N, C-alpha and C positions, 0 to 999 in steps of 0.2 A: 965543436959546432963550426970552428974556422976550418975543418977540411971541411966542412959538410958546405958552409957558403964555397968555401975557393972552389971547389968541384961543381958544384949547379954552374958559378961565374961560367968555369970552363967549358960546359956542355952547352951555358945558351949560347954564347961564342963559337960554337963549334957549328949549331946545331943553323944558329943564324949565315953566319959563314957559308953552309954545304947550301942552304936553299940558294944563299945570292945566286953561287955558280950554276945552279942546276935552271933557273930561269932562264927562259930565249930571250936575247934581244927583241926591245919591245922597237914596233917597225915606227916611223914617221905617219903619219898622215898623207903625206902627199906620194913617198911609196904607196902606201894603202889605196891611195887613189888608183896608180898610175899601174898596177898590179891589176883592181878590177876592170880597169878601164881594158887592160889585155884580153882581160878574159871574154869582158864584152865583147872587143871585136873578135875574137877568135870564135863567138859563139856565130857572129855571121859568113864564116864561112861559106862559101855558097854560091851566095846572094850575087846577084848581076852586077856590075861596072853599069852604069849610067853617069854620063858627066852632068855635073850640075848635083846628082843627090847625096844625101842624105838624111836614109833614109832602111827603113830592109827590104824597100820594094829596088832599090838600087842606091851603090855609092860611085862614089870619084873617092878618088886617095885623102884628100883633107878630109869631105864629107864624113868615109868614113871614122877618122883621129876625132870630127868635134862627136859624132854620135855615141860613140863609145864613152869617151873623157865625160860626156853627159848624162848620162845612164849612169858613169862611176860617182856622181855629183860635182864635176867641175867645166865648167865653164868657159871653153876654149877658141879664139877665132877660126873661122870655115875655109883659109885661105894657105894655102902654103907662107905664104909669102907673113900669114898674122902670125902662125905658129912657129917661126922662126923667129919672129921679134920678142914673143913672149918664153922665145927657150932659153938653154944659157949651155954652153958643150959642154959636151963630158966626153971620158976618152971609151975608147971601146975597150977599156979592160974592166971600167966601171959600169958598164951598162948595166940595166937592171928594169924588166917586164914594164912596160907602158914607158919606157921611153921612143922619143920620135926619131926613126931613120930620115933622113934624108938624101935622094939621088938625082941627078945630075941625068936628063935626057935634051936626046935631041938638039944640044946643045944649050940647053936652059936651067940657069942654075937655080937649084933648089924646086925643079921640075916637080917631084915625085916624093911622099911620105909616107912610111908605111911607122905600125907598132909594135916595138921591139917587143919579144914573146920569152925570150931566153935561151940560153942553148944555140946561140948565133941565127936563130929563129926568128922570124917578122912576119905579121901579117899587113896584107894592102890591097887594095883596089890596082889592082895593074893598066888596064887596058879596054879600051872599046869592046865588045864582045868577049871577055873574061870575066870571073868569076874571082870574088874575095876569094884569097886564098894563102896561105903560107908558102914560104920559104927562108933559104937561105943566106949569109952574108956571104958566105963562101960559094956560093955559085957564082959562076966566070961573069955571067953579064951585071949580076947586083953588085960583085966586086968592083967591077971595071967602073962603075957609073955613081958608086956608094962614093956621097960629100960629109956626111958629117953625124953628129949621132949628137942630139940635144934632149934639155931636159925639160917639160913643160916650168914655169913656176906659176903655185896654185895660191898665188895670195893675194 
């Protein structure tokens, strides 16, 4: 009888251990919202650039970020400055979908923002006459103008 109890205990312990190993790590709410925001932004690919735009009729860079996060269930500021202020720095090695990428253009600090998608790719609303598109951080232009990677605080 004692052998059966011991065997049952061992099998139960083994089952619990194996079940714990097979479970994928849970994503935080912020991580899930960021990933959803990135997907919403990606779905806007091809939409026209429009200064001050924040809808599928046309986007500027911060309008695309605000719209995408809004669709994912989070409220973010409308300007690049506001986005910078509510985010925290992350290293490029720690980037995850939905993180904000800031760029300096025309000598202006944090004058452009895009949403990281993964695999060195990001989606953004580039400039007048262009459309929402995906590009890479390895592109010489964007690499030269890259300023910082930041993660929005969604509290």
